[in-house]
C-alpha distance (Angstrom), angle and dihedral (degrees) to the residues before:
residue distance angle dihedral
X1 . . .
X2 3.78 . .
X3 3.76 129.8 .
X4 3.77 114.9 -114.7
X5 3.75 115.3 -93.8
X6 3.80 90.7 -120.4
X7 3.78 100.8 106.5
X8 3.78 117.4 1.8
X9 3.78 100.3 41.5
X10 3.79 90.6 44.2
X11 3.80 89.4 56.1
X12 3.81 88.5 49.4
X13 3.79 89.6 50.8
X14 3.79 91.2 55.0
X15 3.81 92.4 46.8
X16 3.79 92.0 50.2
X17 3.80 91.1 46.9
X18 3.81 92.0 53.2
X19 3.80 89.8 47.3
X20 3.81 90.1 53.3
X21 3.81 91.3 48.7
X22 3.81 89.8 53.7
X23 3.81 93.8 42.9
X24 3.79 92.3 50.6
X25 3.78 93.1 47.5
X26 3.81 93.2 -117.0
X27 3.79 88.4 117.9
X28 3.79 118.2 39.8
X29 3.82 134.3 -178.1
X30 3.80 110.4 -72.2
X31 3.81 94.8 23.9
X32 3.78 122.8 119.8
X33 3.78 119.8 -109.9
X34 3.81 116.9 -117.6
X35 3.80 114.5 -85.0
X36 3.80 114.8 -87.5
X37 3.80 94.0 -119.5
X38 3.79 93.1 48.7
X39 3.80 93.4 47.5
X40 3.80 92.3 46.5
X41 3.80 90.7 53.3
X42 3.79 93.4 44.5
X43 3.81 94.5 50.5
X44 3.80 95.8 33.8
X45 3.80 93.1 -123.6
X46 3.79 133.5 125.0
X47 3.79 121.4 -86.6
X48 3.80 89.6 -125.3
X49 3.81 89.4 58.1
X50 3.81 90.2 50.7
X51 3.79 88.9 50.6
X52 3.81 91.4 49.6
X53 3.80 90.2 50.8
X54 3.81 91.2 50.0
X55 3.81 90.1 49.7
X56 3.78 90.8 51.5
X57 3.80 91.0 48.5
X58 3.78 89.5 51.9
X59 3.79 92.9 49.4
X60 3.81 89.8 52.7
X61 3.81 91.3 48.9
X62 3.80 95.4 -113.4
X63 3.80 93.8 120.5
X64 3.78 137.4 17.9
X65 3.78 129.3 -150.3
X66 3.79 119.9 -140.3
X67 3.80 127.2 -172.6
X68 3.81 110.6 -100.0
X69 3.79 90.7 -0.7
X70 3.77 101.6 73.6
X71 3.80 126.8 -144.3
X72 3.79 115.9 -31.1
X73 3.78 135.3 -178.6
X74 3.80 112.2 -96.1
X75 3.78 119.5 -106.6
X76 3.79 95.1 -105.2
X77 3.77 132.9 120.0
X78 3.79 113.8 -83.8
X79 3.80 92.4 -116.3
X80 3.80 91.0 54.8
X81 3.80 92.1 49.8
X82 3.80 91.8 50.0
X83 3.79 90.4 50.8
X84 3.80 91.7 50.0
X85 3.81 92.0 52.3
X86 3.80 90.2 47.8
X87 3.80 88.5 54.2
X88 3.80 90.4 49.8
X89 3.79 89.9 53.0
X90 3.79 94.9 45.7
X91 3.79 93.1 63.5
X92 3.80 87.9 65.3
X93 3.81 90.3 63.8
X94 3.78 96.2 64.3
X95 3.78 120.9 107.1
X96 3.77 121.4 -112.7
X97 3.81 96.3 -106.0
X98 3.81 91.2 56.5
X99 3.79 92.0 49.6
X100 3.81 91.4 49.0
X101 3.80 92.8 48.3
X102 3.80 92.3 53.4
X103 3.79 92.6 42.8
X104 3.81 92.0 54.9
X105 3.80 92.2 49.5
X106 3.80 90.7 50.3
X107 3.80 94.1 44.2
X108 3.80 92.1 52.9
X109 3.78 92.1 50.6
X110 3.81 91.3 44.1
X111 3.81 90.3 54.9
X112 3.80 92.2 48.1
X113 3.79 91.6 51.4
X114 3.78 92.0 45.3
X115 3.81 90.9 53.5
X116 3.80 89.8 53.4
X117 3.80 101.6 37.8
X118 3.81 108.4 27.2
X119 3.78 119.7 126.8
X120 3.79 129.4 -155.7
X121 3.78 88.1 -99.2
X122 3.81 90.2 53.5
X123 3.80 90.6 51.5
X124 3.79 90.3 51.5
X125 3.81 91.3 49.5
X126 3.80 91.7 50.0
X127 3.80 92.0 48.7
X128 3.81 91.5 48.7
X129 3.82 90.1 51.1
X130 3.80 90.3 47.2
X131 3.81 92.9 53.0
X132 3.80 91.2 49.3
X133 3.80 90.3 48.8
X134 3.79 90.1 54.0
X135 3.80 93.7 45.4
X136 3.81 92.8 51.5
X137 3.82 97.4 36.8
X138 3.80 94.6 113.7
X139 3.81 96.5 42.8
X140 3.79 135.3 79.3
X141 3.82 87.0 -97.8
X142 3.79 92.0 68.9
X143 3.80 96.3 101.2
X144 3.81 93.8 47.1
X145 3.80 92.6 48.2
X146 3.80 92.4 47.1
X147 3.79 88.8 51.1
X148 3.82 90.8 49.7
X149 3.81 90.3 53.2
X150 3.79 93.1 53.1
X151 3.80 91.2 43.8
X152 3.80 90.1 53.9
X153 3.80 88.5 56.2
X154 3.81 91.7 47.4
X155 3.81 91.1 50.9
X156 3.78 88.8 49.6
X157 3.78 88.5 64.0
X158 3.82 89.3 63.2
X159 3.78 94.4 -138.2
X160 3.82 104.2 122.9
X161 3.80 93.9 -171.7
X162 3.80 93.0 57.7
X163 3.80 91.7 43.9
X164 3.81 90.2 50.6
X165 3.80 92.5 50.9
X166 3.80 90.0 53.2
X167 3.78 89.4 46.9
X168 3.80 89.1 57.6
X169 3.80 101.3 47.4
X170 3.81 107.7 24.7
X171 3.83 98.5 70.7
X172 3.80 90.0 56.1
X173 3.82 91.6 50.1
X174 3.80 92.5 48.9
X175 3.80 94.2 47.6
X176 3.79 90.8 51.3
X177 3.79 91.6 47.3
X178 3.79 90.7 52.8
X179 3.83 95.0 40.6
X180 3.80 92.6 60.6
X181 3.80 94.0 39.8
X182 3.76 95.5 -125.3
X183 3.78 94.0 136.2
X184 3.80 94.6 95.6
X185 3.81 96.6 141.9
X186 3.84 108.9 126.0
X187 3.78 114.7 -104.7
X188 3.81 90.0 -121.2
X189 3.81 90.9 60.4
X190 3.80 93.8 46.6
X191 3.79 93.1 47.9
X192 3.81 91.0 47.2
X193 3.80 91.6 51.8
X194 3.81 91.5 47.2
X195 3.79 91.3 51.3
X196 3.79 93.5 44.6
X197 3.78 90.1 50.9
X198 3.79 90.2 52.8
X199 3.81 90.5 47.9
X200 3.81 91.5 52.7
X201 3.79 91.0 48.5
X202 3.79 91.6 48.2
X203 3.80 90.9 50.5
X204 3.82 90.3 43.5
X205 3.80 91.9 -126.1
X206 3.79 100.0 156.7
X207 3.80 96.6 -179.7
X208 3.80 94.1 50.5
X209 3.81 92.6 43.5
X210 3.80 91.6 51.4
X211 3.79 91.5 49.0
X212 3.81 91.1 48.4
X213 3.82 94.6 52.3
X214 3.81 89.1 49.4
X215 3.80 89.8 51.6
X216 3.79 91.3 45.6
X217 3.81 92.8 53.8
X218 3.81 96.5 38.9
X219 3.82 95.6 99.3
X220 3.80 90.6 49.2
X221 3.81 91.3 50.5
X222 3.80 93.5 47.7
X223 3.79 92.2 50.5
X224 3.81 91.6 48.8
X225 3.81 88.4 58.1
X226 3.81 94.8 47.0
X227 3.79 127.3 105.4
X228 3.80 90.3 -112.1
X229 3.78 92.7 57.3
X230 3.81 93.6 44.0
X231 3.80 90.1 56.3
X232 3.81 95.5 43.2
X233 3.76 118.5 65.9
X234 3.75 119.3 -163.4
X235 3.75 98.2 -132.4
X236 3.74 109.3 29.7
X237 3.76 115.5 165.7
């Protein structure tokens, strides 16, 4: 059973298009990428998918965004840029269980770092994200708000590399989880776990925070190991 082309394959389409522009010499280091609206129209994809592709390119170092200058191709050799985009595309070929496994490892480390390094501002940002997640729990914004909450924790660890890695893989995991309707945990339980995790971080209780994130992701892990997940790949062609 394949996921609709709506989001993931559209992002791939944008990535491949940018790679072709660089390969053909139509887009060179230092040049601005086409405007989001123009590219969306040209490729018949959504602007949000173009934006996601640009974000992924930036995380992989293919492009850089400058205030008032827009998004430009990084000053790297063409061969290096092509390789980076290929790497960005390859992550989309992994099965769900592999993505979940890596996400859990990263989430645990993100929580540990957040416990040690969080500031009062970080705590406020996490709480704000938590409240939004609760307010939008029963809407189509649930996945995005849940992602924002976990990203706020990752940023609180003050390790930008780890936060960036989660930014790359977590949205795909969450979309899959929602697509196959395996997120059956009651909202009360999810909200409780979110709040307990924040409490542990605030109190800098690393052991309790680590145990809570493991508990929070347990259902996701168990589904990733199930027969249903093993037969259903997130990004089938």
